[in-house]
N, C-alpha and C positions, 0 to 999 in steps of 0.2 A: 641890608639884612642877609643873614646866612642861616639856612635851616640847621637845626641841631644835627650833629654827626659825631661819630666816635672820635675821641681825641687821643693823641699819642700817650697821654698819661693814664689812660684806662677808663675814663668817664665819657661824658657827652657834653658838648658845648655848642651854643648857637647864639646868634645876635638878632635883635629886632629894634626898631625905632618906635618911640612913643609918639603920641599925636603932635608934640612940639618938635619932633625931629631928633631928640636925644637918643643916642645909641646905647643899648643895654645888652649885657651878656647874661644868658641863663646857662647854668652849668649843673651837672649831676656828677658828683665825685664819690662813688661807692667805696673807694679805698681810704677815705678820710672820715673817721668817725666824728660825729658832732657832739660836743659837750652839752650839758643841760642849758648852759647860757647861750647856746647857738654858735659858739666859736669852734674852729678846728685848729689842730696843732700839726704843723708840718715840720718834721725833723730831717736832718741831713743823713 
């Protein structure tokens, strides 16, 4: 597990394990607008 912290890309990211031990990442990315269908588009 890793508590959420500011990431180099400008958002926040952290990790937690579910009851079965699977590792998950939770992230907040304010610079990436979310489309109505829930996707984001990252361009170069």
